[in-house]
Backbone bond lengths (Angstrom), bond angles and torsions (degrees), N, CA, C in turn:
res aa  C-N    CA-C-N  psi(-1)  N-CA   C-N-CA  omega(-1)  CA-C   N-CA-C  phi
1 X - - - 1.455 - - 1.556 107.57 -
2 X 1.226 115.97 132.18 1.457 121.83 177.78 1.481 110.24 -79.41
3 X 1.344 118.40 147.62 1.387 121.23 -174.45 1.568 115.86 -98.31
4 X 1.369 114.19 -6.80 1.455 119.77 178.60 1.550 111.11 -78.97
5 X 1.329 115.59 149.50 1.417 116.57 175.02 1.438 115.52 -68.71
6 X 1.334 116.64 154.28 1.445 119.79 -176.01 1.568 114.19 -73.46
7 X 1.310 113.21 -29.67 1.514 118.51 177.95 1.497 108.29 -141.19
8 X 1.362 112.13 170.17 1.394 119.26 -175.10 1.534 113.63 -74.77
9 X 1.332 114.44 -22.75 1.442 119.88 179.01 1.532 117.02 -81.67
10 X 1.338 111.85 -12.98 1.482 121.10 177.63 1.550 111.49 60.11
11 X 1.306 118.28 37.64 1.402 121.02 -173.83 1.567 112.89 -62.47
12 X 1.353 118.89 -37.22 1.414 120.61 175.61 1.490 112.33 -63.25
13 X 1.320 120.36 -40.23 1.407 124.76 177.54 1.541 112.27 -64.52
14 X 1.325 113.04 -43.72 1.526 118.54 177.31 1.498 110.30 -63.43
15 X 1.343 116.93 -41.36 1.475 120.60 179.94 1.553 109.16 -63.64
16 X 1.340 117.78 -39.65 1.432 122.01 -177.94 1.561 107.30 -66.04
17 X 1.297 119.10 -44.61 1.455 119.98 172.07 1.500 114.05 -57.41
18 X 1.222 119.10 -43.23 1.505 121.91 176.73 1.554 108.98 -61.55
19 X 1.256 121.17 -43.14 1.469 119.86 175.18 1.457 114.69 -58.84
20 X 1.400 114.12 -42.22 1.451 115.15 177.77 1.493 114.08 -67.64
21 X 1.333 117.44 -37.90 1.502 117.46 172.26 1.535 114.25 -59.84
22 X 1.347 111.24 -38.52 1.513 116.54 -177.44 1.461 108.80 -67.62
23 X 1.358 121.69 -47.33 1.371 126.37 178.51 1.537 113.97 -56.67
24 X 1.335 114.85 -44.23 1.462 119.53 -178.83 1.548 109.98 -72.98
25 X 1.333 119.45 -32.32 1.475 118.06 171.44 1.481 112.98 -69.62
26 X 1.302 122.27 -33.30 1.474 124.51 173.40 1.503 106.84 -60.97
27 X 1.320 117.43 -51.64 1.472 122.45 -172.06 1.576 108.09 -59.72
28 X 1.267 115.35 -46.19 1.473 120.37 178.15 1.472 111.61 -61.69
29 X 1.346 114.26 -43.85 1.472 122.03 178.08 1.518 111.70 -58.29
30 X 1.352 118.57 -44.92 1.410 120.69 -174.09 1.520 107.80 -72.97
31 X 1.358 119.57 -39.58 1.473 120.50 176.50 1.534 112.55 -62.54
32 X 1.338 118.17 -47.42 1.404 120.78 179.79 1.553 113.64 -63.05
33 X 1.298 116.20 -44.46 1.407 121.97 -178.22 1.455 111.78 -65.91
34 X 1.380 116.58 -37.52 1.506 120.12 174.85 1.529 109.44 -62.66
35 X 1.243 116.89 -47.46 1.475 122.13 -179.68 1.479 111.07 -59.53
36 X 1.304 118.39 -48.91 1.451 123.52 177.49 1.483 113.77 -60.13
37 X 1.346 119.62 -38.69 1.442 123.87 -175.79 1.508 108.42 -87.49
38 X 1.236 122.10 -3.08 1.511 120.79 -173.94 1.549 110.18 -67.83
39 X 1.258 119.52 -32.93 1.451 119.35 178.21 1.443 114.75 -69.04
40 X 1.342 122.77 -54.78 1.414 122.65 -179.66 1.544 116.88 -75.08
41 X 1.370 113.73 -26.78 1.472 116.71 -174.92 1.561 109.97 -100.71
42 X 1.330 117.57 -16.95 1.455 117.32 -176.90 1.496 117.51 72.96
43 X 1.353 114.55 -140.70 1.424 122.80 178.12 1.553 115.32 -57.50
44 X 1.310 112.12 -27.30 1.578 115.02 -175.29 1.524 109.32 -65.00
45 X 1.333 115.05 -33.47 1.481 116.37 -178.56 1.528 110.28 -74.99
46 X 1.344 117.48 -37.09 1.457 118.64 177.49 1.655 107.88 -66.15
47 X 1.318 117.05 -40.34 1.524 118.08 178.42 1.503 106.63 -60.68
48 X 1.275 116.35 -44.18 1.525 121.21 -177.66 1.481 106.41 -52.95
49 X 1.361 115.65 -57.49 1.442 123.27 -174.91 1.612 109.58 -56.80
50 X 1.266 116.04 -45.83 1.497 121.66 179.86 1.540 112.37 -62.64
51 X 1.335 116.64 -31.94 1.455 120.63 -175.41 1.569 108.69 -88.77
52 X 1.401 118.57 -44.26 1.397 119.87 -172.34 1.469 115.75 -86.75
53 X 1.374 119.99 -26.97 1.452 122.80 175.47 1.532 113.99 -57.29
54 X 1.296 118.19 -44.37 1.481 119.73 178.63 1.521 107.06 -63.97
55 X 1.298 122.13 -33.42 1.493 120.33 179.66 1.535 109.26 -67.35
56 X 1.337 116.00 -37.81 1.435 118.26 176.98 1.498 110.40 -66.01
57 X 1.302 123.10 -36.40 1.388 125.67 176.08 1.565 111.17 -68.17
58 X 1.399 113.83 -33.66 1.507 118.52 174.01 1.544 108.57 -60.71
59 X 1.354 118.12 -39.41 1.418 118.75 178.41 1.538 114.38 -61.19
60 X 1.342 114.72 -33.54 1.467 120.25 176.46 1.522 109.58 -67.00
61 X 1.318 119.03 -42.50 1.503 122.87 -179.58 1.415 109.46 -67.96
62 X 1.364 119.80 -40.78 1.450 123.97 -175.76 1.606 108.81 -71.23
63 X 1.294 115.03 -31.68 1.468 119.29 179.20 1.476 110.10 -64.15
64 X 1.342 115.25 -39.24 1.518 116.20 178.59 1.434 112.23 -69.74
65 X 1.404 116.66 -39.66 1.477 121.86 174.79 1.441 115.27 -59.05
66 X 1.350 113.99 -42.08 1.457 126.41 -179.87 1.528 111.64 -57.91
67 X 1.401 113.93 -44.26 1.455 121.03 -179.50 1.558 107.49 -64.09
68 X 1.262 119.73 -46.22 1.461 124.75 -177.87 1.543 107.45 -58.55
69 X 1.335 115.80 -51.89 1.469 121.67 -176.80 1.532 108.21 -59.70
70 X 1.373 117.60 -45.91 1.470 120.22 -178.62 1.487 111.02 -63.82
71 X 1.395 117.79 -44.22 1.439 120.08 173.46 1.533 115.50 -51.54
72 X 1.333 111.42 -48.10 1.466 117.52 -177.56 1.598 110.10 -64.50
73 X 1.350 114.45 -42.83 1.444 121.03 -176.16 1.454 112.74 -65.44
74 X 1.338 116.58 -41.67 1.457 122.54 177.02 1.484 113.22 -61.13
75 X 1.300 119.17 -39.77 1.471 124.10 -179.57 1.523 112.21 -74.25
76 X 1.387 111.73 -34.25 1.485 114.13 179.29 1.468 114.14 -93.10
77 X 1.409 118.26 3.99 1.335 121.87 178.47 1.685 114.73 60.07
78 X 1.285 106.98 39.92 1.484 119.98 175.42 1.498 114.00 -100.04
79 X 1.371 119.80 173.89 1.493 121.12 173.73 1.434 111.77 -68.08
80 X 1.343 118.46 148.72 1.478 122.80 178.54 1.535 109.52 -77.75
81 X 1.340 113.51 161.94 1.539 115.39 176.58 1.567 116.32 -55.46
82 X 1.326 116.49 158.28 1.436 120.75 -176.34 1.502 110.21 -73.99
83 X 1.409 110.25 -168.07 1.486 116.20 179.66 1.519 120.40 -101.42
84 X 1.325 114.09 26.37 1.411 118.98 -179.80 1.502 114.96 -67.69
85 X 1.287 118.15 -30.97 1.517 120.87 177.84 1.487 111.87 -67.32
86 X 1.394 118.42 -45.22 1.437 118.15 178.35 1.593 110.92 -64.29
87 X 1.311 115.75 -34.60 1.445 117.47 177.23 1.529 112.23 -64.58
88 X 1.305 119.56 -39.39 1.413 126.46 176.22 1.589 109.98 -61.95
89 X 1.253 115.78 -45.64 1.472 122.30 179.05 1.587 108.51 -60.19
90 X 1.312 117.09 -42.79 1.412 123.15 179.34 1.519 110.39 -64.30
91 X 1.365 116.88 -40.83 1.455 119.67 179.06 1.537 110.86 -64.68
92 X 1.331 119.95 -40.46 1.438 120.13 -178.45 1.525 107.69 -70.30
93 X 1.334 119.56 -36.02 1.404 122.52 -179.03 1.468 108.89 -64.21
94 X 1.390 116.65 -45.99 1.446 122.21 -178.01 1.625 110.10 -59.11
95 X 1.367 112.41 -46.23 1.475 115.78 179.14 1.511 112.30 -63.91
96 X 1.319 118.28 -34.96 1.467 121.32 177.10 1.530 109.47 -62.61
97 X 1.329 110.74 -40.01 1.508 113.52 179.07 1.494 112.62 -66.05
98 X 1.323 116.33 -44.76 1.495 120.90 173.47 1.535 112.51 -49.17
99 X 1.299 114.76 -51.73 1.490 117.92 177.30 1.527 110.57 -61.53
100 X 1.250 123.09 -39.40 1.398 120.06 -179.72 1.555 113.05 -65.89
101 X 1.364 115.22 -38.23 1.429 122.09 174.87 1.545 107.01 -61.19
102 X 1.254 117.64 -51.07 1.533 122.64 -179.73 1.536 108.80 -55.29
103 X 1.372 116.45 -41.67 1.475 119.48 -178.36 1.471 109.47 -63.69
104 X 1.402 116.29 -47.16 1.452 122.42 -176.30 1.594 111.52 -60.76
105 X 1.303 115.04 -39.40 1.469 118.10 175.98 1.490 114.52 -71.70
106 X 1.346 119.12 -40.40 1.374 120.48 173.78 1.452 117.96 -69.32
107 X 1.339 118.19 -32.51 1.432 121.37 -179.52 1.593 108.79 -75.99
108 X 1.226 118.08 -20.41 1.433 125.79 -176.06 1.576 111.73 -80.67
109 X 1.364 114.72 -31.00 1.419 120.14 -177.51 1.540 111.64 -86.62
């Protein structure tokens, strides 16, 4: 694998950093939302955090792997990686939204 960037703008490197920031933001969001929802939702919020936080960590690991695969594909003139990582981010975001809705309903009653 060559160490030099594919282009002068370093788009692949900037995209990798954006994925890392996104995955860390998701992880922090899951942990904070679980903690906030723990009082009105009880054990359900804790289970949510224990199930979804590792998925957010998986996004971080897959983001690093995606960068390496993209870097190699660009230099070898092959197809870029698929859209599984954006789908996983969308899933975590959706689950986080469901927890927030459950929190809002439980806190209201």
